C-alpha positions in Angstrom: 0.3 0.2 -0.2 1.6 3.1 -0.7 1.9 6.5 1.1 -2.0 8.2 2.3 -2.1 12.0 2.8 -4.5 14.6 3.9 -5.1 18.6 3.5 -6.4 19.6 6.5 -8.2 22.8 8.0 -6.8 21.7 11.1 -4.0 19.8 12.6 -2.6 19.2 16.0 -5.8 18.4 17.4 -7.6 21.4 16.6 -4.6 23.7 18.5 -3.1 25.2 15.4 -5.1 26.7 12.9 -4.5 26.7 9.2 -5.5 30.0 7.6 -6.8 29.7 4.0 -5.0 29.0 1.2 -2.1 27.4 3.4 -1.8 23.8 3.4 -1.1 21.4 6.2 -0.3 18.0 5.0 -0.4 14.3 7.1 1.7 11.3 5.4 0.7 8.0 6.7 2.9 5.4 4.9 2.1 1.5 5.6 4.0 -1.4 5.4 3.9 -5.4 6.0 5.4 -6.2 8.8 5.0 -9.8 11.0 1.4 -10.6 10.1 0.2 -6.8 10.8 1.2 -3.1 9.5 4.1 -1.1 10.3 2.8 2.8 10.4 5.0 6.0 9.7 3.1 9.2 10.5 4.2 12.5 9.5 2.5 15.9 10.1 4.3 19.0 9.3 7.9 18.6 11.2 6.7 15.8 13.5 7.2 11.7 13.0 5.3 8.9 14.7 6.1 5.3 14.1 4.1 2.8 15.5 2.4 -0.8 14.7 -0.8 -1.9 13.8 -2.6 -5.2 14.3 -5.8 -6.2 12.1 -8.7 -7.5 14.3 -11.3 -7.9 11.3 -11.0 -7.9 7.5 -10.7 -3.8 7.2 -9.9 -3.3 11.1 -7.1 -2.2 12.9 -5.9 -1.8 16.4 -2.8 0.1 17.4 -0.3 -1.9 19.6 1.8 -0.1 22.4 5.6 -0.6 22.6 5.0 -4.2 24.2 2.4 -5.4 21.7 -0.7 -5.0 23.7 -3.7 -3.5 21.9 -4.7 0.3 22.8 -7.6 2.2 22.7 -6.9 3.3 19.0 -8.7 1.9 16.4 -8.5 2.7 12.7 -10.1 1.0 9.7 -9.5 0.7 5.6 -12.3 1.6 3.4 -12.7 0.0 0.2 -13.8 2.5 -3.3 -16.6 1.4 -5.6 -14.1 -1.5 -7.3 -13.6 -3.2 -3.7 -10.0 -1.7 -3.6 -8.9 0.6 -1.0 -9.2 3.7 -1.2 -9.6 5.6 2.0 -7.8 5.1 5.6 -9.6 6.3 8.4 -7.9 7.2 11.5 -9.6 9.3 14.8 -12.7 10.3 12.8 -10.7 11.7 9.7 -10.6 10.4 6.2 -7.2 9.9 4.5 -7.1 9.5 0.7 -4.9 6.5 -0.7 -2.4 8.1 -2.9 -0.5 5.6 -5.9 
């Protein structure tokens, strides 16, 4: 799966407002790792890396440093052709790129 990105009007949990005409991007890169996914989320100058584990066909849960599930869940949303078109994380949709 290629990178996923989003242009936003609010970033950093709503603490920083983006002026009209300004663009903020969030990039999420996903790769297969040990039966799950390894994720790298980059937003402006901040980068987080974490592991996701599938618990249903299109649903994943974020794992903590010990490999235990956290409360953070997300899912993949297929498009009309059945291929993954969106990634939903924290109530936001990220469009698949590539």
